[in-house]
C-alpha positions in Angstrom: 8.5 -102.8 92.4 4.8 -102.3 94.7 2.8 -105.1 95.9 -0.3 -105.5 96.4 -2.8 -107.7 98.6 -5.8 -108.6 97.8 -7.3 -110.4 100.4 -11.5 -109.4 98.0 -11.9 -113.8 97.5 -11.4 -114.7 100.8 -14.1 -112.0 101.7 -16.2 -113.4 98.7 -15.9 -116.9 100.8 -17.1 -115.6 104.1 -19.8 -113.3 102.5 -21.4 -116.9 101.0 -20.5 -118.1 104.0 -22.4 -116.0 106.3 -19.6 -115.2 108.0 -17.3 -111.7 109.9 -13.6 -111.5 109.7 -14.0 -112.2 113.3 -15.4 -114.5 113.8 -13.1 -116.2 111.3 -10.0 -115.5 113.2 -11.8 -117.4 116.4 -12.1 -120.2 114.3 -9.3 -120.4 112.0 -7.6 -119.7 115.7 -5.6 -116.3 113.7 -5.7 -113.2 115.2 -7.8 -109.9 115.3 -4.3 -108.2 115.2 -3.6 -110.3 111.7 -7.4 -110.0 110.7 -6.8 -106.4 110.9 -4.5 -106.1 108.1 -7.2 -108.4 105.6 -8.6 -104.9 105.7 -5.8 -102.8 105.6 -5.1 -105.0 102.1 -1.2 -105.4 104.0 0.3 -109.1 103.9 -0.2 -111.8 106.4 1.9 -114.4 107.6 2.0 -117.4 105.9 1.3 -119.5 108.5 -1.9 -117.5 109.2 -2.7 -117.9 105.5 -2.5 -121.4 105.9 -5.1 -121.3 109.3 -8.1 -119.8 107.1 -7.8 -122.0 103.4 -7.6 -125.0 106.0 -10.9 -123.5 108.2 -12.1 -122.6 105.4 -11.2 -125.5 103.3 -10.5 -123.7 100.7 -7.1 -123.2 98.3 -4.8 -120.3 98.6 -5.8 -118.8 95.4 -9.7 -118.0 97.4 -7.6 -115.9 99.7 -5.5 -113.7 98.7 -4.1 -112.2 95.3 -1.0 -111.1 94.9 -0.2 -108.1 92.1 3.2 -106.7 91.4 3.3 -103.1 89.9 
């Protein structure tokens, strides 16, 4: 089974708010190495997803979709 991490919901929120991923990382307190994982579609630590959700004031489904294939 393969797990696919889809961050398109997060990218949509960033676009709507005119924020870059770098700005998000700085403002939410998430390191640049973790932010780089978004473009690579790699898993983020749950604690960092929590920081992103809290900063953007959105539920987790507005940050990541997880699919199984």
